[in-house]
C-alpha positions in Angstrom: 0.2 17.5 4.3 2.9 19.0 2.2 4.1 22.4 3.2 5.5 25.7 1.8 9.2 26.4 2.2 11.0 29.7 1.5 14.1 30.0 -0.6 15.2 33.6 -0.7 17.2 34.6 -3.8 18.1 38.2 -2.8 21.8 37.4 -3.0 21.5 35.9 -6.4 18.5 37.4 -8.3 18.3 40.6 -6.2 21.9 41.6 -6.9 21.4 41.0 -10.6 19.1 44.0 -10.6 20.4 46.7 -13.0 22.1 49.7 -11.2 22.0 47.9 -7.8 24.2 45.6 -5.8 25.5 44.6 -2.4 29.0 44.4 -0.9 30.1 41.0 0.2 29.6 41.9 3.9 26.1 43.2 3.1 25.3 39.9 1.4 26.6 38.1 4.4 24.4 40.2 6.7 21.4 39.3 4.5 22.2 35.6 5.1 22.6 36.1 8.8 19.2 37.9 9.0 17.5 35.2 6.8 18.9 32.6 9.2 17.5 34.5 12.2 14.2 34.8 10.5 13.9 31.1 10.0 14.0 31.0 6.1 14.8 27.6 4.7 17.5 28.4 2.2 19.4 31.4 0.7 20.5 31.2 -2.8 23.7 33.0 -1.8 25.6 33.5 -5.0 27.4 32.4 -8.1 30.1 29.7 -7.5 31.5 30.1 -11.0 32.1 33.9 -10.6 35.6 34.7 -9.4 34.8 37.6 -7.2 32.2 35.5 -5.3 34.7 32.8 -4.3 36.0 34.2 -1.0 32.5 35.4 0.0 30.9 32.0 -0.7 33.7 30.0 1.1 33.6 32.5 4.0 29.8 32.0 4.4 30.2 28.3 4.3 32.8 28.7 7.1 30.2 30.7 9.1 27.7 27.9 8.6 30.3 25.4 9.9 30.8 27.3 13.1 27.1 27.8 13.6 26.7 31.5 12.8 24.6 30.8 9.7 22.7 27.6 10.7 20.3 25.9 10.0 19.8 28.2 6.9 20.9 26.2 3.8 23.3 28.0 1.5 22.7 27.2 -2.2 24.6 28.2 -5.3 23.2 29.0 -8.7 24.9 27.8 -11.9 24.1 27.0 -15.5 23.1 23.4 -16.1 26.3 22.4 -18.0 29.0 20.0 -16.9 31.7 22.7 -17.1 30.0 24.9 -14.6 29.7 22.0 -12.2 33.4 21.2 -12.4 34.3 24.8 -11.9 32.0 25.2 -9.0 33.7 22.4 -7.1 37.1 23.7 -7.9 36.1 27.1 -6.5 33.8 26.1 -3.6 34.6 22.5 -2.7 32.4 22.4 0.4 29.2 23.6 -1.2 26.3 21.2 -0.5 23.3 22.7 -2.3 23.1 23.7 -6.0 20.5 24.8 -8.4 21.2 24.1 -12.1 19.5 26.3 -14.6 18.7 26.0 -18.3 16.2 27.6 -20.7 13.3 25.3 -21.7 10.8 27.4 -23.8 10.8 27.2 -27.6 11.2 31.0 -27.5 14.5 30.7 -25.6 15.7 27.6 -27.5 15.2 29.4 -30.9 15.8 33.0 -29.8 18.6 32.5 -27.3 20.4 29.5 -28.6 19.8 30.5 -32.2 19.2 27.0 -33.4 22.3 25.5 -31.8 20.2 23.3 -29.5 17.0 21.2 -29.6 14.7 20.2 -26.9 16.6 16.9 -26.6 19.9 18.8 -26.3 18.4 20.8 -23.4 17.5 17.7 -21.5 20.9 16.1 -22.3 22.8 19.1 -21.0 20.7 19.2 -17.9 21.0 15.5 -17.0 24.8 15.5 -17.7 25.1 18.4 -15.2 23.0 16.6 -12.7 25.1 13.5 -13.0 28.3 15.5 -12.6 26.8 17.2 -9.5 25.6 13.9 -7.9 29.2 12.5 -8.3 30.2 15.2 -5.7 27.7 13.9 -3.2 25.7 17.1 -2.5 22.9 17.3 0.0 20.4 18.7 -2.6 20.1 19.4 -6.3 17.5 21.6 -7.8 16.9 21.9 -11.6 15.6 25.2 -13.0 13.4 25.4 -16.0 14.0 29.0 -17.2 11.0 30.5 -18.9 8.9 27.6 -17.7 5.7 29.7 -18.0 6.2 29.9 -21.8 7.2 26.2 -22.1 4.9 23.5 -23.3 3.6 21.7 -20.2 4.2 18.2 -21.7 7.8 19.1 -22.4 8.2 20.4 -18.9 6.9 17.1 -17.5 9.4 15.3 -19.7 12.2 17.6 -18.5 11.2 17.2 -14.9 11.0 13.4 -15.1 14.5 13.3 -16.6 15.8 15.5 -13.8 14.2 13.2 -11.2 15.5 10.1 -12.9 19.1 11.4 -12.6 18.8 12.4 -9.0 17.5 16.0 -8.7 15.3 16.5 -5.7 13.4 19.7 -6.9 12.2 21.2 -10.1 12.1 25.0 -10.3 9.3 26.4 -12.4 10.5 29.9 -13.4 8.0 32.5 -14.5 10.9 34.4 -15.8 9.0 37.2 -17.5 6.0 37.4 -15.1 3.8 36.0 -17.8 1.7 33.7 -15.7 -1.5 34.5 -13.8 -2.8 32.8 -10.6 -5.0 30.4 -12.5 -2.5 29.3 -15.1 0.3 28.8 -12.6 -2.0 26.9 -10.2 -2.7 24.4 -13.0 1.0 24.1 -14.1 2.1 23.6 -10.5 -0.5 20.9 -9.9 0.3 19.1 -13.1 4.0 19.1 -12.5 3.6 17.9 -8.9 1.3 15.1 -9.9 3.1 13.9 -13.0 6.8 14.5 -12.0 6.4 13.5 -8.4 9.0 15.7 -6.7 8.7 19.1 -4.9 8.3 22.1 -7.1 9.8 25.5 -6.7 7.9 28.6 -7.8 10.2 31.5 -9.1 8.0 34.4 -10.1 8.8 37.9 -11.5 6.7 40.9 -11.2 6.5 42.3 -14.7 2.6 42.2 -14.6 2.4 43.0 -10.9 1.4 39.4 -9.9 4.6 37.8 -8.5 3.2 37.4 -5.0 -0.2 36.2 -6.1 1.3 33.8 -8.7 3.8 32.4 -6.2 1.0 31.6 -3.7 -1.3 30.2 -6.4 1.5 28.1 -7.8 2.3 26.7 -4.3 -1.3 25.9 -3.7 -1.4 23.9 -7.0 1.8 22.0 -6.0 0.4 21.2 -2.6 -2.9 20.1 -4.0 -0.8 17.9 -6.4 0.7 16.2 -3.3 4.2 17.7 -3.2 6.0 20.3 -1.0 6.2 23.7 -2.6 9.2 26.0 -2.4 8.6 29.7 -3.1 11.5 31.9 -4.2 11.5 35.4 -2.6 13.6 38.5 -2.4 13.7 41.0 0.5 11.5 44.0 -0.4 10.8 42.3 -3.8 14.1 43.6 -5.2 15.0 41.8 -8.5 15.5 42.1 -12.2 13.2 44.6 -14.1 10.0 44.9 -11.9 11.3 42.6 -9.2 10.5 39.3 -7.6 8.0 38.0 -5.1 8.5 40.0 -1.8 9.6 37.9 1.1 7.4 39.6 3.7 4.3 39.7 1.4 4.7 35.9 0.8 4.9 35.3 4.6 1.9 37.5 5.4 -0.1 35.9 2.6 0.8 32.4 3.9 -0.2 33.4 7.5 -3.0 35.9 7.2 -4.8 35.4 3.9 -8.3 34.0 4.0 -8.4 30.2 4.5 -4.8 29.7 3.2 -3.1 28.9 6.5 -5.7 26.3 7.3 -4.4 24.1 4.4 -1.2 25.6 3.0 1.1 25.9 5.9 4.6 27.3 6.1 7.4 24.8 6.9 9.7 25.7 9.7 9.4 28.4 12.3 9.3 31.9 10.8 10.3 34.7 13.1 8.0 37.5 11.8 9.5 40.0 14.1 12.7 40.1 11.9 10.7 41.6 9.1 11.4 45.2 9.9 15.1 44.7 10.5 15.8 42.8 7.3 13.6 45.1 5.2 15.2 48.2 6.5 18.7 46.8 6.1 18.1 45.8 2.5 16.6 49.2 1.7 19.7 50.9 3.2 22.2 48.5 1.6 20.6 48.6 -1.9 19.9 52.3 -1.6 16.3 51.8 -2.6 13.7 53.4 -0.3 10.8 51.2 0.9 7.6 52.4 -1.0 5.2 54.2 1.2 2.5 51.6 0.4 4.8 48.5 0.8 2.9 45.7 2.6 3.9 45.6 6.3 6.9 47.9 5.9 5.8 51.0 4.1 5.4 54.3 6.0 1.6 54.1 5.4 1.2 50.4 6.2 -0.3 51.2 9.6 -1.2 54.9 9.0 -4.9 56.0 9.3 -6.2 59.4 8.5 -9.8 59.0 7.3 -12.2 59.7 10.1 -14.1 56.4 9.9 -10.8 54.5 9.7 -9.1 56.3 12.5 -12.2 55.9 14.7 -12.4 52.2 13.9 -8.8 51.4 14.5 -8.7 53.3 17.8 -11.7 51.3 19.0 -10.2 48.0 17.9 -7.1 47.7 15.6 -8.6 44.6 13.9 -11.3 46.8 12.4 -8.8 48.1 9.8 -5.6 46.0 10.3 -5.1 42.4 9.4 -2.0 42.1 11.5 -0.3 44.2 14.2 2.8 46.3 13.5 4.5 44.9 16.6 4.4 41.4 15.0 6.8 42.7 12.3 9.3 44.2 14.8 8.0 47.7 14.2 7.2 50.2 16.9 10.5 51.4 18.4 11.1 55.1 17.9 13.8 56.1 15.4 16.3 58.7 16.5 18.2 61.1 14.3 21.3 62.9 15.5 20.8 66.7 15.3 24.0 67.7 17.1 27.5 66.5 17.1 27.9 63.1 15.4 31.0 61.0 15.0 30.9 58.3 12.3 33.5 55.9 11.0 34.4 55.4 7.4 37.2 54.7 4.9 39.2 57.7 6.2 38.3 57.4 9.8 40.9 57.5 12.6 41.4 55.5 15.8 39.8 58.0 18.2 36.6 58.4 16.3 36.4 54.6 15.6 36.9 53.7 19.3 34.2 56.2 20.2 31.7 54.7 17.8 32.5 51.1 18.9 32.1 52.1 22.6 28.6 53.4 21.9 27.2 50.2 20.3 24.3 48.5 22.0 26.8 46.0 23.3 29.9 48.2 23.6 33.1 46.9 22.1 36.4 47.7 23.8 39.7 46.5 22.4 42.5 45.0 24.6 45.1 47.2 23.0 45.7 49.8 20.3 47.1 47.2 17.9 43.8 45.2 17.9 41.8 48.4 17.5 43.8 49.4 14.4 43.4 45.9 12.9 39.6 46.1 13.2 39.6 49.8 12.0 41.5 48.8 8.9 38.9 46.2 8.1 36.1 48.7 8.7 37.8 51.1 6.3 37.9 48.5 3.6 34.3 47.6 4.2 33.3 51.2 3.7 35.4 51.4 0.5 33.4 48.4 -0.9 29.9 49.4 0.2 30.3 53.2 0.0 27.9 53.4 2.9 28.5 54.0 6.6 28.4 50.6 8.3 25.3 49.7 10.4 25.9 48.5 14.0 25.5 44.8 13.1 28.2 45.1 10.5 30.6 46.7 12.9 29.9 44.0 15.5 30.3 41.3 12.9 33.7 42.6 11.8 34.9 43.0 15.4 33.7 39.5 16.2 34.9 37.7 13.1 37.9 39.7 11.7 39.4 36.7 9.9 36.2 36.0 8.0 35.7 39.7 7.4 39.1 39.8 5.8 38.1 37.0 3.4 34.9 38.8 2.5 36.8 42.0 1.7 39.5 40.2 -0.4 38.8 40.3 -4.1 41.3 38.7 -6.4 41.2 40.1 -10.0 42.0 37.9 -13.0 45.7 37.6 -13.7 
């Protein structure tokens, strides 16, 4: 049977969220955690954006040395030949690309203002796919932006053209959250049957249905005989009302009635990473996890009603579909209430050495020169993130200072 695979787009769509963002080291930590979690692919950034270049190349270097592996690292670009050429000048070792173009009449008329026709859209897309194929990538995905408001027959024509030119996946973008579970099931099934390649589901949450739509669309694709790829973001962070939440999609795939019997997840998902990656994303984005967030919210496993409390004490399965320990929750959280030494952009060597010596795996430096080198990188990382670094970030910088330096190097336009 075909399966469901996860492509997380936190480092592409998540960071496009208004008023939010991540530093390059924070984006790198997201990739490392996604890798540990067993996610299939991370859409890790924008190869045509100058300030992303060092970050993207550094993460591909981490993949080469096995730090981010087997997670695939895919870039997002517009489906135009010029973007393809610029991508390979900037990021010559990139192996996975998604090429995006608008397909709905609303976008063609309202966005391109009459400069393009439906035929022009397909020609631009196929030219971009041809240019990408000439670079011998491992995978090419083609994105139909605003697919949910696109005529289904035209989507089939668009998908068949992408397939004919060598694309391996078609991304169905519910860009405005316009779909419902029934409509997207039908669209997913039609595209899977008539185009004959795996279909991605990229759903936004404008009407509060991103998770339900993603699952329903994936079910339609699988019933149509193809693998389904669901786009997610950590904690559902994304433009406007957000995207499909990574953990909610995993829980729905594993725990929802009858789904896991037929619509199985591809790969081995390490569910115990959920708490760690969710907490880190919340901290890095500066967005608290809602109290009622599935799995991660403060009330996700809280019981006060007498009947509920009695029932869950007798048997947790009375009122819990899954156990908090499955998600990596349960360890006590400690808050310093006395003297606390932290390290930041103005920190000194004594305080820094103290902090590093108290990590879960204490780090000691061979000499003061080495300690100062790492401290300088930590200072710059704090300047960029404006957040005290978490333990994993400090360990990463100490372990891979050369790569950290690349991540912290931004080259402005001349």
